[in-house]
C-alpha positions as CSV (number, residue, x, y, z in Angstrom):
1,M,11.0,-47.9,67.2
2,K,9.5,-47.5,63.7
3,K,6.7,-45.4,65.2
4,T,9.3,-43.2,67.0
5,I,11.2,-42.5,63.7
6,A,8.0,-41.7,61.8
7,L,6.9,-39.3,64.5
8,W,10.4,-37.6,64.5
9,A,10.2,-37.2,60.7
10,A,6.8,-35.7,60.9
11,L,7.8,-33.2,63.5
12,T,10.9,-32.2,61.5
13,A,8.8,-31.5,58.4
14,V,6.4,-29.3,60.3
15,A,9.4,-27.3,61.8
16,L,10.9,-26.8,58.4
17,L,7.5,-25.5,57.0
18,V,7.1,-23.1,59.9
19,T,10.6,-21.6,59.7
20,G,10.3,-21.2,55.9
21,C,13.3,-23.4,55.1
22,S,12.9,-25.5,52.0
23,A,15.0,-27.2,49.4
24,Q,16.6,-24.8,46.9
25,Q,14.5,-24.5,43.7
26,P,15.9,-24.7,40.2
27,G,17.0,-21.2,39.1
28,A,18.1,-20.0,42.6
29,E,21.4,-18.2,42.6
30,G,23.3,-20.6,44.8
31,P,23.8,-21.1,48.6
32,G,22.5,-18.3,50.7
33,A,20.3,-16.8,47.9
34,S,17.1,-15.3,49.0
35,P,14.1,-17.4,48.1
36,A,12.4,-16.3,44.8
37,P,9.3,-14.4,45.3
38,A,6.0,-16.2,44.7
39,R,4.7,-15.8,41.2
40,T,1.3,-14.2,40.7
41,T,-0.7,-14.2,37.5
42,A,-1.7,-10.7,36.4
43,P,-5.3,-10.3,35.4
44,A,-5.9,-10.2,31.6
45,V,-6.6,-6.6,30.5
46,E,-8.6,-6.0,27.4
47,P,-6.6,-3.5,25.3
48,S,-8.4,-0.2,24.6
49,A,-8.1,1.7,21.3
50,G,-5.1,3.6,22.6
51,D,-3.3,0.5,23.8
52,E,-2.7,-1.0,20.3
53,A,0.8,-1.9,19.2
54,P,2.7,0.9,17.5
55,G,1.4,1.4,14.0
56,A,-1.7,-0.6,14.5
57,L,-5.0,1.2,14.1
58,G,-7.2,1.1,17.2
59,R,-10.7,-0.3,17.1
60,A,-12.3,3.1,17.4
61,A,-10.4,4.4,14.4
62,A,-11.3,1.3,12.4
63,A,-14.9,1.8,13.3
64,A,-14.7,5.4,12.1
65,Y,-13.5,4.2,8.7
66,R,-16.4,1.7,8.5
67,K,-18.8,4.5,9.3
68,W,-17.7,6.2,6.0
69,G,-17.6,3.0,4.0
70,L,-13.8,2.9,3.9
71,K,-11.0,0.6,4.9
72,P,-8.2,2.0,7.1
73,F,-5.2,3.5,5.3
74,A,-1.7,2.3,6.0
75,A,0.3,4.8,8.1
76,P,2.4,7.0,5.9
77,P,6.2,6.8,6.3
78,A,8.0,9.2,8.6
79,P,8.6,12.6,6.9
80,P,12.1,13.1,5.5
81,A,14.6,14.8,7.8
82,V,15.2,17.3,5.0
83,K,12.3,18.5,2.9
84,P,12.8,17.5,-0.8
85,V,11.3,20.8,-2.0
86,L,12.9,23.9,-0.6
87,R,13.0,27.5,-1.8
88,R,16.6,28.6,-1.7
89,A,17.2,32.0,0.0
90,G,16.8,34.7,-2.7
91,G,15.9,32.0,-5.3
92,Q,12.8,31.6,-7.4
93,V,9.7,30.1,-6.0
94,P,9.6,26.4,-7.1
95,V,6.6,25.3,-9.1
96,I,5.6,21.7,-8.3
97,S,2.9,19.2,-9.3
98,E,4.5,16.2,-7.4
99,I,7.0,15.6,-4.7
100,P,10.2,13.7,-5.5
101,T,9.9,10.4,-3.6
102,T,9.8,6.7,-4.2
103,E,7.3,6.1,-1.4
104,K,3.8,5.1,-2.4
105,I,2.3,8.3,-1.0
106,V,0.1,11.0,-2.5
107,F,-1.0,14.4,-1.2
108,I,-4.6,15.7,-1.2
109,T,-5.3,19.3,-1.8
110,I,-8.8,20.9,-1.8
111,D,-9.5,24.3,-3.4
112,D,-11.8,27.3,-3.1
113,G,-14.1,26.7,-0.1
114,A,-17.5,27.4,-1.6
115,E,-19.1,24.2,-0.2
116,K,-19.2,24.1,3.6
117,D,-20.7,20.7,4.5
118,P,-20.6,20.2,8.3
119,E,-20.3,16.4,7.7
120,F,-17.0,16.9,6.0
121,V,-15.5,18.4,9.2
122,T,-16.7,15.3,11.1
123,M,-15.4,13.0,8.4
124,M,-11.9,14.6,8.5
125,K,-11.9,14.4,12.3
126,D,-12.9,10.7,12.2
127,L,-10.4,9.6,9.5
128,G,-7.4,11.7,10.3
129,V,-6.3,11.8,6.7
130,P,-4.3,15.0,6.1
131,V,-5.4,17.5,3.4
132,T,-4.2,20.9,2.4
133,M,-6.9,23.6,1.9
134,F,-6.2,26.3,-0.8
135,L,-8.8,28.9,0.2
136,T,-10.2,31.9,-1.8
137,D,-11.5,34.8,0.1
138,S,-14.5,35.4,-2.2
139,A,-15.6,31.8,-1.6
140,I,-15.2,31.7,2.2
141,R,-15.7,35.3,3.4
142,G,-19.3,34.6,4.4
143,D,-18.3,31.8,6.8
144,Y,-14.6,31.9,7.8
145,A,-15.6,30.0,11.0
146,Y,-16.4,26.8,9.0
147,F,-12.7,26.2,8.3
148,A,-11.5,26.9,11.8
149,P,-12.0,23.3,13.1
150,L,-10.3,21.9,10.1
151,V,-7.3,24.1,10.7
152,A,-7.4,23.1,14.4
153,Q,-7.4,19.4,13.3
154,G,-4.0,20.1,11.7
155,H,-4.9,20.3,8.0
156,G,-2.8,22.6,5.9
157,L,-3.9,26.2,5.2
158,A,-2.8,27.6,1.9
159,N,-3.4,30.6,-0.4
160,H,-5.7,30.6,-3.5
161,T,-6.0,34.4,-4.0
162,L,-8.7,36.9,-3.0
163,T,-11.0,36.7,-5.9
164,H,-9.9,33.7,-8.0
165,P,-8.8,35.5,-11.2
166,D,-6.8,34.2,-14.1
167,L,-3.5,35.6,-12.9
168,R,-1.9,35.5,-16.4
169,T,-4.3,38.3,-17.4
170,L,-3.0,40.6,-14.6
171,P,0.1,42.7,-14.2
172,Q,2.5,41.7,-11.5
173,D,1.4,44.4,-9.1
174,A,-2.3,43.2,-9.3
175,Q,-1.1,39.6,-8.9
176,R,0.8,40.7,-5.8
177,R,-2.4,42.3,-4.3
178,E,-4.3,39.1,-4.9
179,I,-1.7,36.8,-3.3
180,C,-0.5,39.1,-0.5
181,G,-4.0,40.2,0.3
182,Q,-5.2,36.6,0.9
183,R,-2.1,35.8,2.8
184,T,-2.9,38.6,5.2
185,K,-6.6,37.6,5.6
186,L,-5.8,34.0,6.3
187,K,-3.1,34.9,8.9
188,D,-5.5,37.4,10.6
189,R,-8.3,34.8,10.7
190,Y,-6.5,31.7,11.6
191,G,-3.2,32.9,13.1
192,T,-1.1,31.1,10.5
193,A,0.5,32.7,7.4
194,P,0.2,30.3,4.5
195,R,3.5,29.2,2.9
196,L,2.0,27.5,-0.2
197,F,0.1,29.0,-3.1
198,R,-2.0,27.7,-5.9
199,P,-2.9,30.0,-8.9
200,P,-6.6,29.7,-9.9
201,Y,-7.0,27.3,-12.9
202,G,-3.4,26.4,-12.5
203,N,-2.5,29.5,-14.7
204,W,0.7,31.3,-13.8
205,N,3.6,33.2,-15.5
206,E,6.9,34.6,-14.3
207,A,5.1,37.6,-12.9
208,T,3.2,35.2,-10.7
209,R,6.4,33.7,-9.4
210,A,7.8,37.2,-8.7
211,A,4.6,38.3,-6.9
212,A,4.5,35.0,-4.9
213,A,8.1,35.6,-3.7
214,E,7.1,39.1,-2.5
215,C,4.3,37.5,-0.5
216,G,6.4,34.9,1.3
217,V,5.4,31.9,-0.7
218,D,7.6,28.9,-0.5
219,A,6.1,26.9,-3.4
220,I,3.5,27.3,-6.2
221,V,1.6,24.0,-6.0
222,L,-0.1,22.6,-9.1
223,W,-1.4,18.9,-9.4
224,R,-1.1,15.7,-11.3
225,E,-4.6,14.3,-10.8
226,S,-8.0,16.0,-10.1
227,M,-10.9,14.3,-8.5
228,Q,-14.1,14.6,-10.5
229,I,-17.5,13.3,-9.3
230,K,-16.7,9.6,-9.4
231,N,-13.3,9.2,-11.0
232,M,-9.8,10.7,-11.2
233,Q,-8.8,12.8,-14.1
234,Y,-5.1,12.0,-14.9
235,Q,-2.5,14.1,-16.7
236,R,-0.4,11.1,-17.6
237,G,-1.3,8.7,-20.4
238,D,-1.0,5.6,-18.1
239,R,-3.9,6.9,-16.0
240,K,-2.2,5.9,-12.8
241,L,-1.1,7.5,-9.6
242,H,2.7,7.8,-9.2
243,P,4.7,8.2,-5.9
244,G,4.5,11.8,-4.7
245,D,1.6,12.9,-6.9
246,I,-0.4,15.9,-5.8
247,V,-4.2,15.3,-6.1
248,L,-6.6,18.2,-6.6
249,A,-10.2,18.3,-5.3
250,H,-12.7,21.1,-4.6
251,F,-15.1,22.1,-1.8
252,R,-18.2,21.2,-3.8
253,G,-21.7,20.1,-3.0
254,P,-24.7,18.3,-4.7
255,S,-25.3,21.2,-7.1
256,E,-21.8,20.7,-8.7
257,L,-21.6,16.9,-8.0
258,K,-24.9,15.8,-9.6
259,G,-26.5,15.1,-6.3
260,R,-23.5,13.6,-4.5
261,T,-22.3,15.2,-1.3
262,M,-18.8,16.5,-0.4
263,T,-18.3,13.5,1.9
264,E,-19.4,11.0,-0.9
265,M,-16.9,12.6,-3.3
266,T,-14.1,12.5,-0.7
267,A,-14.8,8.8,0.2
268,T,-14.7,7.9,-3.5
269,M,-11.4,9.8,-3.9
270,L,-9.9,7.9,-1.0
271,R,-11.0,4.6,-2.4
272,R,-9.4,5.4,-5.8
273,I,-6.1,6.2,-3.9
274,Q,-6.3,3.1,-1.8
275,E,-7.2,0.8,-4.8
276,Q,-3.8,1.6,-6.3
277,G,-1.9,0.8,-3.2
278,F,-1.2,4.3,-2.0
279,T,-1.6,6.1,1.3
280,V,-1.9,9.8,2.1
281,A,0.9,12.0,3.5
282,R,0.9,15.6,4.7
283,L,2.1,18.0,2.0
284,E,3.6,20.5,4.4
285,D,6.0,17.8,5.7
286,Y,7.7,17.7,2.3
287,V,7.6,21.4,1.1
């Protein structure tokens, strides 16, 4: 009798297995619920540089920073919905040396265009740090093509006159020719009309403002710090960066930098910014 019962139980178990019937598992949705699908383990995928979490710097970008002897910058904050520096319709052109903000950001501007180091173009592509270029026709007319990839990378294009004169020595009409003339050249060469203007040497007067307005300038941009060969030159007595400061540098090479290259000077400038806990934002997003 016992053998008969055991055989009957074994046959029943086989039948249940074949028909797919089984006891309800924890988590099922009640009588009549369809069985839960079998779980599978997805293969582990090694994240690529583009698969990093939002805000994280991919491995490729980190490697690019190491290539130039730098640490990655923190991502700048999102640009404000309303630009804090605006030229009112019919109003004077604002003159600025910093952007009103409490964020620990600064803005890099680079003047003239005399030095055309190919490695600098590579450096800017690798790092993705935004800069605004204030270009002078007399410095770049022999090689306008050098700056095209920098413009294509998204760096700002701005006006620094045709011939780099001290504008305060010129009448308003002559100042207008310097500013409007360079605006036209930059627009013709790069397809973008510059909105920002920097007077050579930082010298300007009310005739400069009036001429700039005639030439479609939205702001006259000065600076708070200037990058020298190895260190910053500060205008304030505390010798520190402040939120929103505009930093001045130049397209210079070994002859002006005592043997140092444009990329070495730029790397040093970026370290000085980073040492003080700042990151770099795009000037055109704020003006």
